[in-house]
PyMOL Python script that loads the backbone (N, CA, C, O; Angstrom):
from pymol import cmd

cmd.read_pdbstr("""\
ATOM      1  N   LEU A   1     -11.498 -42.933  14.255  1.00  0.00           N
ATOM      2  CA  LEU A   1     -11.459 -41.890  14.703  1.00  0.00           C
ATOM      3  C   LEU A   1     -10.631 -41.751  16.373  1.00  0.00           C
ATOM      4  O   LEU A   1      -9.695 -41.161  16.914  1.00  0.00           O
ATOM      5  N   GLY A   2     -11.628 -42.656  16.653  1.00  0.00           N
ATOM      6  CA  GLY A   2     -11.754 -42.807  18.466  1.00  0.00           C
ATOM      7  C   GLY A   2     -10.552 -43.712  18.663  1.00  0.00           C
ATOM      8  O   GLY A   2     -10.276 -43.625  19.860  1.00  0.00           O
ATOM      9  N   TRP A   3      -9.762 -44.481  18.106  1.00  0.00           N
ATOM     10  CA  TRP A   3      -8.804 -45.067  18.440  1.00  0.00           C
ATOM     11  C   TRP A   3      -7.392 -44.647  18.157  1.00  0.00           C
ATOM     12  O   TRP A   3      -6.370 -45.089  18.683  1.00  0.00           O
ATOM     13  N   LEU A   4      -7.537 -43.457  16.976  1.00  0.00           N
ATOM     14  CA  LEU A   4      -6.525 -43.045  16.823  1.00  0.00           C
ATOM     15  C   LEU A   4      -6.436 -41.789  18.005  1.00  0.00           C
ATOM     16  O   LEU A   4      -5.385 -41.642  18.628  1.00  0.00           O
ATOM     17  N   ILE A   5      -7.431 -41.042  18.221  1.00  0.00           N
ATOM     18  CA  ILE A   5      -7.549 -40.259  19.216  1.00  0.00           C
ATOM     19  C   ILE A   5      -6.609 -40.691  21.043  1.00  0.00           C
ATOM     20  O   ILE A   5      -5.718 -40.268  21.778  1.00  0.00           O
ATOM     21  N   LEU A   6      -7.450 -41.594  20.954  1.00  0.00           N
ATOM     22  CA  LEU A   6      -6.813 -42.489  22.291  1.00  0.00           C
ATOM     23  C   LEU A   6      -5.143 -42.723  21.903  1.00  0.00           C
ATOM     24  O   LEU A   6      -4.439 -41.909  22.502  1.00  0.00           O
ATOM     25  N   SER A   7      -4.626 -43.361  21.310  1.00  0.00           N
ATOM     26  CA  SER A   7      -3.298 -43.806  20.884  1.00  0.00           C
ATOM     27  C   SER A   7      -2.485 -42.101  20.983  1.00  0.00           C
ATOM     28  O   SER A   7      -1.315 -42.262  21.330  1.00  0.00           O
ATOM     29  N   GLU A   8      -2.806 -40.673  20.781  1.00  0.00           N
ATOM     30  CA  GLU A   8      -2.208 -40.205  20.889  1.00  0.00           C
ATOM     31  C   GLU A   8      -2.423 -39.246  21.899  1.00  0.00           C
ATOM     32  O   GLU A   8      -1.650 -38.288  21.905  1.00  0.00           O
ATOM     33  N   VAL A   9      -3.368 -39.302  22.812  1.00  0.00           N
ATOM     34  CA  VAL A   9      -3.637 -38.271  23.817  1.00  0.00           C
ATOM     35  C   VAL A   9      -2.818 -38.836  25.381  1.00  0.00           C
ATOM     36  O   VAL A   9      -2.285 -38.143  26.247  1.00  0.00           O
ATOM     37  N   PHE A  10      -2.927 -39.886  25.332  1.00  0.00           N
ATOM     38  CA  PHE A  10      -2.099 -40.691  26.673  1.00  0.00           C
ATOM     39  C   PHE A  10      -0.537 -40.748  26.588  1.00  0.00           C
ATOM     40  O   PHE A  10       0.000 -41.577  25.854  1.00  0.00           O
ATOM     41  N   PRO A  11       0.101 -39.976  27.246  1.00  0.00           N
ATOM     42  CA  PRO A  11       1.795 -40.191  27.541  1.00  0.00           C
ATOM     43  C   PRO A  11       2.111 -41.653  28.064  1.00  0.00           C
ATOM     44  O   PRO A  11       1.408 -42.273  28.862  1.00  0.00           O
ATOM     45  N   LEU A  12       3.436 -42.159  27.407  1.00  0.00           N
ATOM     46  CA  LEU A  12       3.265 -43.394  27.347  1.00  0.00           C
ATOM     47  C   LEU A  12       3.893 -44.023  28.927  1.00  0.00           C
ATOM     48  O   LEU A  12       4.567 -45.048  29.038  1.00  0.00           O
ATOM     49  N   SER A  13       3.476 -43.127  30.044  1.00  0.00           N
ATOM     50  CA  SER A  13       3.928 -43.814  31.064  1.00  0.00           C
ATOM     51  C   SER A  13       2.267 -44.217  31.586  1.00  0.00           C
ATOM     52  O   SER A  13       2.128 -45.168  32.355  1.00  0.00           O
ATOM     53  N   VAL A  14       0.833 -43.290  31.030  1.00  0.00           N
ATOM     54  CA  VAL A  14       0.174 -44.055  31.140  1.00  0.00           C
ATOM     55  C   VAL A  14      -0.923 -44.743  30.061  1.00  0.00           C
ATOM     56  O   VAL A  14      -2.084 -45.109  30.238  1.00  0.00           O
ATOM     57  N   ARG A  15      -0.190 -44.761  29.046  1.00  0.00           N
ATOM     58  CA  ARG A  15      -1.459 -45.436  27.721  1.00  0.00           C
ATOM     59  C   ARG A  15      -1.651 -46.622  27.991  1.00  0.00           C
ATOM     60  O   ARG A  15      -2.822 -46.995  27.921  1.00  0.00           O
ATOM     61  N   GLY A  16      -1.018 -47.233  28.233  1.00  0.00           N
ATOM     62  CA  GLY A  16      -2.003 -49.176  28.434  1.00  0.00           C
ATOM     63  C   GLY A  16      -3.057 -48.703  29.137  1.00  0.00           C
ATOM     64  O   GLY A  16      -4.074 -48.604  28.449  1.00  0.00           O
ATOM     65  N   VAL A  17      -3.183 -48.340  30.396  1.00  0.00           N
ATOM     66  CA  VAL A  17      -4.385 -47.840  31.000  1.00  0.00           C
ATOM     67  C   VAL A  17      -5.021 -47.032  30.655  1.00  0.00           C
ATOM     68  O   VAL A  17      -6.115 -47.050  31.218  1.00  0.00           O
ATOM     69  N   GLY A  18      -4.892 -46.229  29.932  1.00  0.00           N
ATOM     70  CA  GLY A  18      -5.603 -44.949  29.184  1.00  0.00           C
ATOM     71  C   GLY A  18      -6.393 -45.393  28.160  1.00  0.00           C
ATOM     72  O   GLY A  18      -7.542 -45.012  27.940  1.00  0.00           O
ATOM     73  N   MET A  19      -5.414 -46.663  27.178  1.00  0.00           N
ATOM     74  CA  MET A  19      -6.242 -46.866  26.114  1.00  0.00           C
ATOM     75  C   MET A  19      -6.878 -48.393  26.477  1.00  0.00           C
ATOM     76  O   MET A  19      -7.527 -48.820  25.522  1.00  0.00           O
ATOM     77  N   SER A  20      -6.856 -49.024  27.268  1.00  0.00           N
ATOM     78  CA  SER A  20      -7.534 -49.960  28.309  1.00  0.00           C
ATOM     79  C   SER A  20      -8.672 -49.122  28.756  1.00  0.00           C
ATOM     80  O   SER A  20      -9.620 -49.905  28.687  1.00  0.00           O
ATOM     81  N   LEU A  21      -9.105 -48.044  29.153  1.00  0.00           N
ATOM     82  CA  LEU A  21     -10.387 -47.474  29.756  1.00  0.00           C
ATOM     83  C   LEU A  21     -11.012 -46.959  28.871  1.00  0.00           C
ATOM     84  O   LEU A  21     -12.241 -46.968  28.940  1.00  0.00           O
ATOM     85  N   GLY A  22     -10.182 -46.206  27.504  1.00  0.00           N
ATOM     86  CA  GLY A  22     -10.904 -45.920  26.525  1.00  0.00           C
ATOM     87  C   GLY A  22     -11.406 -47.143  25.771  1.00  0.00           C
ATOM     88  O   GLY A  22     -12.454 -47.049  25.132  1.00  0.00           O
ATOM     89  N   SER A  23     -10.978 -47.862  25.793  1.00  0.00           N
ATOM     90  CA  SER A  23     -11.865 -49.305  24.807  1.00  0.00           C
ATOM     91  C   SER A  23     -12.817 -49.652  26.012  1.00  0.00           C
ATOM     92  O   SER A  23     -14.010 -49.759  25.726  1.00  0.00           O
ATOM     93  N   LEU A  24     -12.502 -49.812  27.115  1.00  0.00           N
ATOM     94  CA  LEU A  24     -13.636 -50.617  28.091  1.00  0.00           C
ATOM     95  C   LEU A  24     -15.079 -49.215  27.756  1.00  0.00           C
ATOM     96  O   LEU A  24     -16.049 -49.615  27.111  1.00  0.00           O
ATOM     97  N   SER A  25     -15.079 -47.853  28.182  1.00  0.00           N
ATOM     98  CA  SER A  25     -15.818 -46.982  27.442  1.00  0.00           C
ATOM     99  C   SER A  25     -16.629 -47.076  26.453  1.00  0.00           C
ATOM    100  O   SER A  25     -17.857 -47.026  26.519  1.00  0.00           O
ATOM    101  N   ASN A  26     -15.738 -47.263  25.172  1.00  0.00           N
ATOM    102  CA  ASN A  26     -16.142 -48.141  23.672  1.00  0.00           C
ATOM    103  C   ASN A  26     -17.071 -48.630  24.222  1.00  0.00           C
ATOM    104  O   ASN A  26     -18.186 -48.160  24.451  1.00  0.00           O
ATOM    105  N   TRP A  27     -16.506 -49.899  24.526  1.00  0.00           N
ATOM    106  CA  TRP A  27     -17.780 -50.991  24.531  1.00  0.00           C
ATOM    107  C   TRP A  27     -19.160 -50.782  25.214  1.00  0.00           C
ATOM    108  O   TRP A  27     -20.204 -51.228  24.739  1.00  0.00           O
ATOM    109  N   LEU A  28     -19.079 -50.037  26.416  1.00  0.00           N
ATOM    110  CA  LEU A  28     -19.904 -49.839  27.329  1.00  0.00           C
ATOM    111  C   LEU A  28     -21.124 -48.740  26.773  1.00  0.00           C
ATOM    112  O   LEU A  28     -22.313 -48.642  27.074  1.00  0.00           O
ATOM    113  N   PHE A  29     -20.095 -47.826  25.645  1.00  0.00           N
ATOM    114  CA  PHE A  29     -21.620 -47.299  24.981  1.00  0.00           C
ATOM    115  C   PHE A  29     -21.909 -47.932  23.833  1.00  0.00           C
ATOM    116  O   PHE A  29     -22.795 -47.491  23.102  1.00  0.00           O
ATOM    117  N   ASN A  30     -21.391 -48.753  23.602  1.00  0.00           N
ATOM    118  CA  ASN A  30     -21.653 -49.588  22.403  1.00  0.00           C
ATOM    119  C   ASN A  30     -23.333 -50.599  23.353  1.00  0.00           C
ATOM    120  O   ASN A  30     -24.500 -50.480  22.978  1.00  0.00           O
ATOM    121  N   LEU A  31     -23.012 -51.178  24.145  1.00  0.00           N
ATOM    122  CA  LEU A  31     -23.690 -51.898  24.731  1.00  0.00           C
ATOM    123  C   LEU A  31     -25.117 -50.732  25.573  1.00  0.00           C
ATOM    124  O   LEU A  31     -26.143 -51.165  26.098  1.00  0.00           O
ATOM    125  N   ILE A  32     -24.851 -49.756  25.491  1.00  0.00           N
ATOM    126  CA  ILE A  32     -26.213 -48.844  25.829  1.00  0.00           C
ATOM    127  C   ILE A  32     -27.059 -48.659  24.854  1.00  0.00           C
ATOM    128  O   ILE A  32     -28.281 -48.766  24.958  1.00  0.00           O
ATOM    129  N   VAL A  33     -26.270 -48.292  23.575  1.00  0.00           N
ATOM    130  CA  VAL A  33     -27.083 -48.273  22.594  1.00  0.00           C
ATOM    131  C   VAL A  33     -27.573 -49.666  22.254  1.00  0.00           C
ATOM    132  O   VAL A  33     -28.796 -49.795  22.316  1.00  0.00           O
ATOM    133  N   ALA A  34     -26.781 -50.878  21.861  1.00  0.00           N
ATOM    134  CA  ALA A  34     -27.615 -52.260  22.235  1.00  0.00           C
ATOM    135  C   ALA A  34     -28.990 -52.802  23.204  1.00  0.00           C
ATOM    136  O   ALA A  34     -29.914 -53.588  22.995  1.00  0.00           O
ATOM    137  N   PHE A  35     -28.632 -52.042  24.212  1.00  0.00           N
ATOM    138  CA  PHE A  35     -29.753 -52.028  25.117  1.00  0.00           C
ATOM    139  C   PHE A  35     -30.836 -51.132  25.042  1.00  0.00           C
ATOM    140  O   PHE A  35     -31.935 -51.410  25.521  1.00  0.00           O
ATOM    141  N   THR A  36     -30.599 -50.112  24.490  1.00  0.00           N
ATOM    142  CA  THR A  36     -31.743 -48.782  24.508  1.00  0.00           C
ATOM    143  C   THR A  36     -32.471 -48.325  23.379  1.00  0.00           C
ATOM    144  O   THR A  36     -33.239 -47.363  23.396  1.00  0.00           O
ATOM    145  N   PHE A  37     -32.089 -49.383  21.923  1.00  0.00           N
ATOM    146  CA  PHE A  37     -32.836 -49.273  20.731  1.00  0.00           C
ATOM    147  C   PHE A  37     -33.909 -49.608  20.173  1.00  0.00           C
ATOM    148  O   PHE A  37     -34.442 -49.255  19.121  1.00  0.00           O
ATOM    149  N   LEU A  38     -34.197 -50.360  21.008  1.00  0.00           N
ATOM    150  CA  LEU A  38     -35.675 -51.607  20.748  1.00  0.00           C
ATOM    151  C   LEU A  38     -36.522 -49.995  21.761  1.00  0.00           C
ATOM    152  O   LEU A  38     -37.371 -49.228  21.308  1.00  0.00           O
ATOM    153  N   LYS A  39     -36.173 -49.979  22.519  1.00  0.00           N
ATOM    154  CA  LYS A  39     -37.126 -49.163  23.841  1.00  0.00           C
ATOM    155  C   LYS A  39     -37.522 -48.045  23.349  1.00  0.00           C
ATOM    156  O   LYS A  39     -38.700 -47.692  23.389  1.00  0.00           O
ATOM    157  N   LEU A  40     -36.414 -47.236  22.732  1.00  0.00           N
ATOM    158  CA  LEU A  40     -36.628 -46.129  21.822  1.00  0.00           C
ATOM    159  C   LEU A  40     -37.494 -46.214  20.821  1.00  0.00           C
ATOM    160  O   LEU A  40     -38.389 -45.381  20.683  1.00  0.00           O
ATOM    161  N   VAL A  41     -37.303 -47.359  19.911  1.00  0.00           N
ATOM    162  CA  VAL A  41     -37.908 -47.484  18.718  1.00  0.00           C
ATOM    163  C   VAL A  41     -39.440 -47.237  19.188  1.00  0.00           C
ATOM    164  O   VAL A  41     -40.204 -46.371  18.762  1.00  0.00           O
ATOM    165  N   HIS A  42     -39.752 -48.459  20.416  1.00  0.00           N
ATOM    166  CA  HIS A  42     -40.982 -48.307  20.594  1.00  0.00           C
ATOM    167  C   HIS A  42     -41.888 -47.072  21.459  1.00  0.00           C
ATOM    168  O   HIS A  42     -43.099 -46.888  21.582  1.00  0.00           O
ATOM    169  N   ALA A  43     -40.357 -46.147  22.121  1.00  0.00           N
ATOM    170  CA  ALA A  43     -41.433 -44.959  22.193  1.00  0.00           C
ATOM    171  C   ALA A  43     -41.354 -43.965  21.686  1.00  0.00           C
ATOM    172  O   ALA A  43     -42.042 -43.024  22.084  1.00  0.00           O
ATOM    173  N   LEU A  44     -40.272 -43.805  20.374  1.00  0.00           N
ATOM    174  CA  LEU A  44     -40.156 -42.716  19.306  1.00  0.00           C
ATOM    175  C   LEU A  44     -40.230 -42.529  18.271  1.00  0.00           C
ATOM    176  O   LEU A  44     -40.133 -41.493  17.613  1.00  0.00           O
ATOM    177  N   SER A  45     -40.516 -44.099  17.877  1.00  0.00           N
ATOM    178  CA  SER A  45     -40.465 -44.755  16.389  1.00  0.00           C
ATOM    179  C   SER A  45     -39.186 -45.033  15.887  1.00  0.00           C
ATOM    180  O   SER A  45     -38.236 -44.352  16.275  1.00  0.00           O
ATOM    181  N   PRO A  46     -39.020 -46.004  15.021  1.00  0.00           N
ATOM    182  CA  PRO A  46     -37.636 -46.251  14.305  1.00  0.00           C
ATOM    183  C   PRO A  46     -36.857 -44.618  13.982  1.00  0.00           C
ATOM    184  O   PRO A  46     -35.755 -44.315  14.438  1.00  0.00           O
ATOM    185  N   ALA A  47     -37.519 -43.909  13.302  1.00  0.00           N
ATOM    186  CA  ALA A  47     -36.948 -42.670  12.780  1.00  0.00           C
ATOM    187  C   ALA A  47     -36.720 -41.709  14.145  1.00  0.00           C
ATOM    188  O   ALA A  47     -35.934 -40.765  14.061  1.00  0.00           O
ATOM    189  N   GLY A  48     -37.431 -41.979  15.403  1.00  0.00           N
ATOM    190  CA  GLY A  48     -37.281 -40.918  16.505  1.00  0.00           C
ATOM    191  C   GLY A  48     -36.012 -41.347  16.812  1.00  0.00           C
ATOM    192  O   GLY A  48     -35.184 -40.447  16.953  1.00  0.00           O
ATOM    193  N   ALA A  49     -35.500 -42.879  17.004  1.00  0.00           N
ATOM    194  CA  ALA A  49     -34.721 -43.344  17.835  1.00  0.00           C
ATOM    195  C   ALA A  49     -33.212 -42.740  17.336  1.00  0.00           C
ATOM    196  O   ALA A  49     -32.325 -42.189  17.988  1.00  0.00           O
ATOM    197  N   PHE A  50     -33.308 -43.084  15.891  1.00  0.00           N
ATOM    198  CA  PHE A  50     -32.205 -42.768  14.876  1.00  0.00           C
ATOM    199  C   PHE A  50     -32.051 -41.254  15.045  1.00  0.00           C
ATOM    200  O   PHE A  50     -30.975 -40.912  15.536  1.00  0.00           O
ATOM    201  N   TRP A  51     -32.705 -40.515  14.810  1.00  0.00           N
ATOM    202  CA  TRP A  51     -32.609 -38.720  14.898  1.00  0.00           C
ATOM    203  C   TRP A  51     -32.272 -38.568  16.589  1.00  0.00           C
ATOM    204  O   TRP A  51     -31.858 -37.466  16.949  1.00  0.00           O
ATOM    205  N   LEU A  52     -32.405 -39.422  17.413  1.00  0.00           N
ATOM    206  CA  LEU A  52     -32.119 -39.266  18.763  1.00  0.00           C
ATOM    207  C   LEU A  52     -30.130 -39.668  18.663  1.00  0.00           C
ATOM    208  O   LEU A  52     -29.362 -39.003  19.357  1.00  0.00           O
ATOM    209  N   TYR A  53     -29.679 -40.615  17.876  1.00  0.00           N
ATOM    210  CA  TYR A  53     -28.834 -41.270  17.923  1.00  0.00           C
ATOM    211  C   TYR A  53     -28.181 -40.365  17.477  1.00  0.00           C
ATOM    212  O   TYR A  53     -27.084 -40.159  17.997  1.00  0.00           O
ATOM    213  N   ALA A  54     -28.671 -39.436  16.256  1.00  0.00           N
ATOM    214  CA  ALA A  54     -27.853 -38.669  15.473  1.00  0.00           C
ATOM    215  C   ALA A  54     -27.450 -37.405  16.343  1.00  0.00           C
ATOM    216  O   ALA A  54     -26.304 -36.965  16.255  1.00  0.00           O
ATOM    217  N   ALA A  55     -28.387 -36.818  17.183  1.00  0.00           N
ATOM    218  CA  ALA A  55     -28.049 -35.533  18.138  1.00  0.00           C
ATOM    219  C   ALA A  55     -27.333 -35.827  18.676  1.00  0.00           C
ATOM    220  O   ALA A  55     -26.473 -34.972  18.882  1.00  0.00           O
ATOM    221  N   VAL A  56     -27.128 -37.125  19.273  1.00  0.00           N
ATOM    222  CA  VAL A  56     -26.027 -37.349  20.285  1.00  0.00           C
ATOM    223  C   VAL A  56     -24.867 -37.524  19.719  1.00  0.00           C
ATOM    224  O   VAL A  56     -23.923 -37.211  20.444  1.00  0.00           O
ATOM    225  N   GLY A  57     -24.528 -38.013  18.411  1.00  0.00           N
ATOM    226  CA  GLY A  57     -23.650 -37.914  17.631  1.00  0.00           C
ATOM    227  C   GLY A  57     -23.070 -36.723  17.058  1.00  0.00           C
ATOM    228  O   GLY A  57     -21.872 -36.734  16.776  1.00  0.00           O
ATOM    229  N   VAL A  58     -23.792 -35.673  16.848  1.00  0.00           N
ATOM    230  CA  VAL A  58     -23.922 -33.986  16.452  1.00  0.00           C
ATOM    231  C   VAL A  58     -22.872 -33.303  17.584  1.00  0.00           C
ATOM    232  O   VAL A  58     -21.928 -32.557  17.325  1.00  0.00           O
ATOM    233  N   LEU A  59     -23.320 -33.787  18.957  1.00  0.00           N
ATOM    234  CA  LEU A  59     -22.944 -33.104  20.208  1.00  0.00           C
ATOM    235  C   LEU A  59     -21.606 -33.355  20.174  1.00  0.00           C
ATOM    236  O   LEU A  59     -20.689 -32.535  20.223  1.00  0.00           O
ATOM    237  N   GLY A  60     -21.531 -35.044  20.052  1.00  0.00           N
ATOM    238  CA  GLY A  60     -19.948 -35.405  20.080  1.00  0.00           C
ATOM    239  C   GLY A  60     -18.979 -34.630  19.502  1.00  0.00           C
ATOM    240  O   GLY A  60     -17.906 -34.336  20.029  1.00  0.00           O
ATOM    241  N   LEU A  61     -19.493 -34.186  18.038  1.00  0.00           N
ATOM    242  CA  LEU A  61     -18.848 -33.855  17.301  1.00  0.00           C
ATOM    243  C   LEU A  61     -18.495 -32.392  17.791  1.00  0.00           C
ATOM    244  O   LEU A  61     -17.277 -32.252  17.904  1.00  0.00           O
ATOM    245  N   ILE A  62     -19.216 -31.284  18.107  1.00  0.00           N
ATOM    246  CA  ILE A  62     -19.288 -30.070  18.724  1.00  0.00           C
ATOM    247  C   ILE A  62     -18.369 -30.246  19.750  1.00  0.00           C
ATOM    248  O   ILE A  62     -17.335 -29.588  19.634  1.00  0.00           O
ATOM    249  N   TRP A  63     -18.480 -31.002  20.780  1.00  0.00           N
ATOM    250  CA  TRP A  63     -17.528 -31.335  21.948  1.00  0.00           C
ATOM    251  C   TRP A  63     -16.457 -31.526  21.491  1.00  0.00           C
ATOM    252  O   TRP A  63     -15.769 -30.685  22.070  1.00  0.00           O
ATOM    253  N   GLY A  64     -15.744 -32.133  20.754  1.00  0.00           N
ATOM    254  CA  GLY A  64     -14.464 -32.777  19.659  1.00  0.00           C
ATOM    255  C   GLY A  64     -13.842 -31.541  19.435  1.00  0.00           C
ATOM    256  O   GLY A  64     -12.806 -31.221  20.017  1.00  0.00           O
ATOM    257  N   TYR A  65     -14.442 -30.800  18.588  1.00  0.00           N
ATOM    258  CA  TYR A  65     -14.201 -29.707  17.669  1.00  0.00           C
ATOM    259  C   TYR A  65     -13.629 -28.409  18.829  1.00  0.00           C
ATOM    260  O   TYR A  65     -12.734 -27.600  18.583  1.00  0.00           O
ATOM    261  N   TYR A  66     -14.273 -28.486  19.858  1.00  0.00           N
ATOM    262  CA  TYR A  66     -13.779 -27.453  20.804  1.00  0.00           C
ATOM    263  C   TYR A  66     -12.834 -28.256  22.098  1.00  0.00           C
ATOM    264  O   TYR A  66     -11.962 -27.695  22.762  1.00  0.00           O
ATOM    265  N   PHE A  67     -13.152 -29.307  22.200  1.00  0.00           N
ATOM    266  CA  PHE A  67     -12.142 -30.002  23.150  1.00  0.00           C
ATOM    267  C   PHE A  67     -11.134 -30.602  23.129  1.00  0.00           C
ATOM    268  O   PHE A  67     -10.453 -30.870  24.118  1.00  0.00           O
ATOM    269  N   LEU A  68     -10.868 -30.935  21.843  1.00  0.00           N
ATOM    270  CA  LEU A  68      -9.847 -32.167  21.352  1.00  0.00           C
ATOM    271  C   LEU A  68      -9.095 -31.473  20.802  1.00  0.00           C
ATOM    272  O   LEU A  68      -9.539 -30.831  19.850  1.00  0.00           O
ATOM    273  N   PRO A  69      -7.809 -31.334  21.135  1.00  0.00           N
ATOM    274  CA  PRO A  69      -6.380 -30.872  20.131  1.00  0.00           C
ATOM    275  C   PRO A  69      -6.175 -31.510  18.826  1.00  0.00           C
ATOM    276  O   PRO A  69      -5.989 -32.726  18.769  1.00  0.00           O
ATOM    277  N   GLU A  70      -6.200 -30.592  17.509  1.00  0.00           N
ATOM    278  CA  GLU A  70      -5.212 -30.879  16.736  1.00  0.00           C
ATOM    279  C   GLU A  70      -4.194 -31.394  17.013  1.00  0.00           C
ATOM    280  O   GLU A  70      -3.516 -30.925  17.926  1.00  0.00           O
ATOM    281  N   THR A  71      -3.757 -32.584  16.263  1.00  0.00           N
ATOM    282  CA  THR A  71      -2.465 -33.364  16.659  1.00  0.00           C
ATOM    283  C   THR A  71      -1.789 -33.590  15.380  1.00  0.00           C
ATOM    284  O   THR A  71      -0.825 -34.355  15.345  1.00  0.00           O
ATOM    285  N   LYS A  72      -2.248 -32.937  14.220  1.00  0.00           N
ATOM    286  CA  LYS A  72      -1.311 -33.244  13.139  1.00  0.00           C
ATOM    287  C   LYS A  72      -0.391 -32.415  13.258  1.00  0.00           C
ATOM    288  O   LYS A  72      -0.567 -31.247  13.605  1.00  0.00           O
ATOM    289  N   GLY A  73       1.140 -33.136  12.871  1.00  0.00           N
ATOM    290  CA  GLY A  73       2.287 -32.874  12.657  1.00  0.00           C
ATOM    291  C   GLY A  73       2.929 -32.274  14.249  1.00  0.00           C
ATOM    292  O   GLY A  73       3.907 -31.570  14.498  1.00  0.00           O
ATOM    293  N   LYS A  74       1.892 -32.910  15.143  1.00  0.00           N
ATOM    294  CA  LYS A  74       2.700 -32.812  16.564  1.00  0.00           C
ATOM    295  C   LYS A  74       3.298 -34.232  17.422  1.00  0.00           C
ATOM    296  O   LYS A  74       2.986 -35.421  17.357  1.00  0.00           O
ATOM    297  N   SER A  75       4.072 -33.647  18.054  1.00  0.00           N
ATOM    298  CA  SER A  75       4.825 -34.609  18.718  1.00  0.00           C
ATOM    299  C   SER A  75       4.114 -35.281  19.906  1.00  0.00           C
ATOM    300  O   SER A  75       2.961 -34.951  20.184  1.00  0.00           O
ATOM    301  N   LEU A  76       4.723 -36.141  20.559  1.00  0.00           N
ATOM    302  CA  LEU A  76       3.874 -36.819  21.704  1.00  0.00           C
ATOM    303  C   LEU A  76       4.231 -36.122  22.812  1.00  0.00           C
ATOM    304  O   LEU A  76       3.666 -36.173  23.905  1.00  0.00           O
ATOM    305  N   GLU A  77       5.437 -35.292  22.435  1.00  0.00           N
ATOM    306  CA  GLU A  77       5.909 -34.847  23.970  1.00  0.00           C
ATOM    307  C   GLU A  77       5.003 -33.169  23.922  1.00  0.00           C
ATOM    308  O   GLU A  77       4.591 -32.493  24.865  1.00  0.00           O
ATOM    309  N   GLN A  78       4.953 -32.967  22.751  1.00  0.00           N
ATOM    310  CA  GLN A  78       4.051 -31.568  22.578  1.00  0.00           C
ATOM    311  C   GLN A  78       2.558 -31.849  23.083  1.00  0.00           C
ATOM    312  O   GLN A  78       1.943 -31.124  23.865  1.00  0.00           O
ATOM    313  N   ILE A  79       2.016 -33.198  22.414  1.00  0.00           N
ATOM    314  CA  ILE A  79       0.471 -33.269  22.870  1.00  0.00           C
ATOM    315  C   ILE A  79       0.383 -33.431  24.710  1.00  0.00           C
ATOM    316  O   ILE A  79      -0.419 -33.054  25.565  1.00  0.00           O
ATOM    317  N   GLU A  80       1.578 -34.141  24.718  1.00  0.00           N
ATOM    318  CA  GLU A  80       1.819 -34.172  26.185  1.00  0.00           C
ATOM    319  C   GLU A  80       1.876 -33.038  27.330  1.00  0.00           C
ATOM    320  O   GLU A  80       1.318 -33.086  28.427  1.00  0.00           O
ATOM    321  N   SER A  81       2.683 -32.011  26.813  1.00  0.00           N
ATOM    322  CA  SER A  81       2.641 -30.675  27.428  1.00  0.00           C
ATOM    323  C   SER A  81       1.613 -30.183  27.343  1.00  0.00           C
ATOM    324  O   SER A  81       1.448 -29.290  28.174  1.00  0.00           O
ATOM    325  N   HIS A  82       0.662 -30.389  26.579  1.00  0.00           N
ATOM    326  CA  HIS A  82      -0.424 -29.279  26.207  1.00  0.00           C
ATOM    327  C   HIS A  82      -1.539 -29.702  27.379  1.00  0.00           C
ATOM    328  O   HIS A  82      -2.104 -28.887  28.108  1.00  0.00           O
ATOM    329  N   TRP A  83      -1.733 -31.125  27.406  1.00  0.00           N
ATOM    330  CA  TRP A  83      -2.669 -31.700  28.334  1.00  0.00           C
ATOM    331  C   TRP A  83      -2.269 -31.477  30.019  1.00  0.00           C
ATOM    332  O   TRP A  83      -3.024 -31.351  30.983  1.00  0.00           O
ATOM    333  N   ARG A  84      -0.761 -31.485  29.945  1.00  0.00           N
ATOM    334  CA  ARG A  84       0.029 -31.171  31.447  1.00  0.00           C
ATOM    335  C   ARG A  84      -0.325 -29.613  31.647  1.00  0.00           C
ATOM    336  O   ARG A  84      -0.765 -29.306  32.755  1.00  0.00           O
ATOM    337  N   HIS A  85      -0.180 -28.627  30.707  1.00  0.00           N
ATOM    338  CA  HIS A  85      -0.267 -27.219  30.972  1.00  0.00           C
ATOM    339  C   HIS A  85      -1.180 -26.347  30.294  1.00  0.00           C
ATOM    340  O   HIS A  85      -1.103 -25.119  30.314  1.00  0.00           O
ATOM    341  N   SER A  86      -1.976 -26.967  29.742  1.00  0.00           N
ATOM    342  CA  SER A  86      -3.012 -26.389  28.895  1.00  0.00           C
ATOM    343  C   SER A  86      -2.886 -25.334  27.934  1.00  0.00           C
ATOM    344  O   SER A  86      -3.607 -24.377  27.651  1.00  0.00           O
ATOM    345  N   THR A  87      -1.526 -25.853  27.403  1.00  0.00           N
ATOM    346  CA  THR A  87      -0.944 -24.787  26.454  1.00  0.00           C
ATOM    347  C   THR A  87      -1.676 -25.279  24.804  1.00  0.00           C
ATOM    348  O   THR A  87      -1.930 -26.388  24.333  1.00  0.00           O
ATOM    349  N   PRO A  88      -1.828 -23.994  24.312  1.00  0.00           N
ATOM    350  CA  PRO A  88      -1.883 -24.360  23.000  1.00  0.00           C
ATOM    351  C   PRO A  88      -1.375 -24.872  22.080  1.00  0.00           C
ATOM    352  O   PRO A  88      -0.251 -24.470  21.781  1.00  0.00           O
ATOM    353  N   LEU A  89      -2.000 -25.960  21.269  1.00  0.00           N
ATOM    354  CA  LEU A  89      -0.965 -26.532  20.712  1.00  0.00           C
ATOM    355  C   LEU A  89      -0.784 -26.158  18.846  1.00  0.00           C
ATOM    356  O   LEU A  89       0.152 -26.640  18.208  1.00  0.00           O
TER     357      LEU A  89
END
""", "prot")
cmd.dss("prot")
cmd.show_as("cartoon", "prot")
cmd.util.cbc("prot")
cmd.orient("prot")
């Protein structure tokens, strides 16, 4: 889903840079999870670590529900106009 959103929310003039930054942030967050997992298991227990990651995921879903526009049936021009002028889709 993240890759789909990346391909739709950036206008053509900056899509390459935007998708590159999106890919970079995806890999950086994966790196953060990989480096923090064992520390969280020792600090919280295995179940606690997964609950913490689940809570972060739920917060991400809530954020996405309220701040990402629905793009189904919308043209790239309409999506770009939404981001430029904060108009409802």
